[in-house]
C-alpha positions in Angstrom: -14.5 -17.1 14.2 -14.4 -15.3 17.6 -15.9 -12.4 19.5 -13.5 -10.5 21.6 -14.9 -9.2 24.9 -13.1 -6.8 27.2 -12.6 -8.2 30.8 -12.6 -4.6 32.1 -16.1 -3.6 31.0 -17.8 -6.6 29.2 -18.0 -4.7 26.0 -17.1 -6.3 22.5 -14.5 -5.4 20.0 -16.3 -3.8 17.1 -15.1 -2.7 13.6 -16.6 0.7 12.8 -17.3 2.1 9.3 -14.8 4.9 9.7 -11.9 2.3 10.3 -11.7 2.8 14.0 -12.1 0.0 16.5 -14.4 0.5 19.5 -15.8 -1.4 22.5 -19.4 -1.7 22.2 -22.3 -3.7 23.7 -23.1 -7.0 22.1 -25.1 -6.6 18.7 -25.0 -10.1 17.2 -23.6 -8.6 14.0 -20.7 -9.5 11.9 -18.8 -6.3 12.8 -18.1 -7.9 16.3 -17.0 -11.2 14.7 -13.3 -11.9 14.1 -11.3 -14.5 12.3 -7.7 -15.1 13.4 -5.1 -15.4 10.4 -1.5 -16.3 10.5 0.7 -13.2 9.5 4.5 -13.4 9.5 4.5 -16.0 12.3 2.1 -13.9 14.4 -1.7 -13.6 14.4 -4.0 -11.0 12.6 -7.6 -10.3 13.6 -9.8 -9.8 10.5 -13.3 -8.4 10.8 -16.0 -10.7 9.3 -18.2 -7.7 8.4 -17.4 -8.3 4.6 -14.8 -5.6 4.3 -11.7 -7.7 4.7 -10.3 -5.2 7.3 -7.8 -6.3 9.9 -6.7 -4.7 13.3 -3.8 -2.5 12.4 -1.3 -0.8 14.8 -0.4 2.6 13.5 3.5 3.1 14.4 4.3 5.8 17.0 4.3 9.3 15.7 7.6 10.1 17.5 10.0 9.1 20.2 8.0 11.2 22.5 5.0 9.0 21.9 6.2 5.4 22.3 3.0 3.8 21.4 1.0 4.0 18.2 -2.8 3.6 18.1 -5.1 0.9 16.7 -7.4 1.1 13.7 -8.5 -1.0 10.7 -6.7 -1.5 7.4 -7.4 -4.0 4.5 -6.0 -7.3 5.5 -2.4 -8.0 4.3 -0.7 -11.1 5.9 2.8 -9.6 5.1 2.0 -6.3 6.8 4.0 -6.3 10.2 1.5 -3.6 11.6 -1.2 -6.3 11.4 0.8 -8.8 13.5 -0.2 -9.4 17.1 0.6 -11.9 19.9 -2.1 -13.5 22.1 -0.9 -14.3 25.6 -3.0 -17.0 27.3 -4.1 -15.9 30.8 -6.1 -19.1 31.5 -9.8 -19.5 31.7 -10.4 -18.5 27.9 -8.8 -15.1 28.6 -6.1 -13.6 26.3 -4.0 -10.5 26.3 -3.7 -9.1 22.6 -0.5 -7.1 22.3 2.2 -6.0 20.1 5.6 -7.8 20.5 8.7 -5.8 21.6 10.4 -6.4 18.1 7.5 -4.8 16.2 7.0 -1.1 15.5 5.9 0.7 18.7 6.0 -2.5 20.7 5.5 -3.8 23.2 2.1 -2.6 24.2 -1.4 -4.0 25.0 -4.2 -3.2 22.4 -6.9 -2.4 25.0 -5.8 1.1 26.0 -6.1 2.2 22.3 -9.8 1.2 21.9 -12.3 4.1 21.8 
């Protein structure tokens, strides 16, 4: 299991009760702990808060909005919207992003965190 910390502001990826994802100060709770699962040849981030919710990329609303947003949905390893790539940037730093061949891809997850 992992915690996901932003390099931009040292806040942690946190699963919220309303199915949103936010960057928050560390709280040592399961809602900031994530397990990585295989999903259609990619990776899914599943919260360890007991709800079995995974990071979910909502497809773009229209061609005018080329990127979707990110929320939580019940984990389904066959859901393409829960598939992400992790780009190794070295020094235990990773970029979490949607690949170009996925709905709304390519884009980084970070700009869509509240």
